[in-house]
C-alpha positions, 0 to 999 in steps of 0.5 A: 753555612750562611755564616761562613759564606758572609764571613768569606764575603766580608774578607773578600770585600775588603781585600778586593783591589777594586775597593782600593780606597779602603786598603789605602786607608788601612795602609795610611793608618798603619804607615807609622808602624812596623811588625814589632808594633803588631799589638798597637796596630791590632788595637787600632784596626779593632777600633776601626772595626768597632766604628764601622760595625756600628754604622754598618748595622744601623745603615743595613737595618735602615736606621740611618740613611746618608747619601751615598755620594757624600759617603764616597767623598768622605772615605778619601777624606779619612785617608787624607787626614790619616796620611797627613797626620803620618807626616808629623808622626815622631816615634821618639816623641810618641806617647800613649796620648798620641796613640789614644788619639789614633784609636779615637780617630780610627773608630770615628773614621770606621763610622764613615767607612761602615756606611760605605760597606752598608751599600754592598751588604744591603745588596747581599742580604736581599730578602734574608729574614734574619740579618744578625748572623750575616751582619756579624759574620760579614764584620768578622770577615772584614776584620780578618781581611783588614788584619791580612792587609795590615800584616802584609804591609807591616811585613814588607815595611819591616823587611825593608827596614831590617834587611835593606836598611831603608830608614823607617821614616822614609817608608812612612813618608813614601806610604803617606805621600802616596796615600795623601796624593791618591786621596786628593785625586779621589776627593776631587773625583767624588766631590758631591757638591 
């Protein structure tokens, strides 16, 4: 029962529109793909989950402690970098090396986002004696929520390309441009220094 509750909380946390910065990051990460690329995107999202699982566990267990205001600033930096890289993505020239780099970046950015998730999870855990199972369930819930977000985006993008004949590059540029602009606003609002 406890496992199921934390699974649900993880999914709800990532899909909550109040936490739109994480949704924006996932959208910027997936902006260059369509539904037909689902395998690549699943690996990308799983790399992100692997990254945030590590820091989520370390921060929740209080092994590492990074100031919240710094983390809240770094999250839009990850959106900014992801969106900026989308501007230069060229499907014709894309190869395994570029995808490998995207996976590494997704994992690294996951480390940052995991620190952001940890504040929320620490509040939820309160005085739980064993946090391993809730932590694991929360991570699975986050992964499931991320897949929902990315599949939703990919479905809409694919419909626009297939049925409405919107050029794929236009969808990428609009998505990346929106994420890029919002990330600049968030960085200015959250500047910690």
